[in-house]
C-alpha positions, 0 to 999 in steps of 0.5 A, a space after each residue: 441465461 446464466 451458467 453456473 461457472 459465470 462470475 462478475 468481473 470484479 470477482 474473477 479478477 480477485 480470484 485470479 490475483 489470489 490464485 496466482 499470487 499477484 495480489 501482494 505485488 498489486 499492493 506494492 504498486 498501489 502503496 507506492 502510488 498512493 504515497 506519491 499522492 498523499 504526501 506530495 512531491 516534496 516528501 516523495 523526493 526525499 523517500 528512497 524506498 517503499 516496500 510492502 512485506 508481511 502486511 508491513 510498510 517499510 518506508 526509507 527516508 533520506 532526511 533525518 528530520 523528515 524521518 523523525 517527524 513521520 515516525 510520530 504519524 505512523 498510525 495516521 499513515 497506516 489508516 490512511 493507506 487502509 482507507 484509500 486501499 478499501 482493505 486492512 492491507 497494512 498492519 504496521 508502518 515502519 519509518 527507517 
């Protein structure tokens, strides 16, 4: 017997994350984990900070040549993040 307030678990979790504003924190952790997975250990070791703020991902790179190379690929990085996250979470990528 289904009650009127029964929700599937995934919808209940989404509602919980939205209501208590944990969604941005969860997205922050997911992006950091995804960066390590997509870029590998060599790029990750040269990354000092990854931060999500207002749908922008700020990535701080220690190496100047790598920073320059990644700045040419910001659109591809944004697309990869959104594809793997399954939603349009990232609007822009800023390489510093």
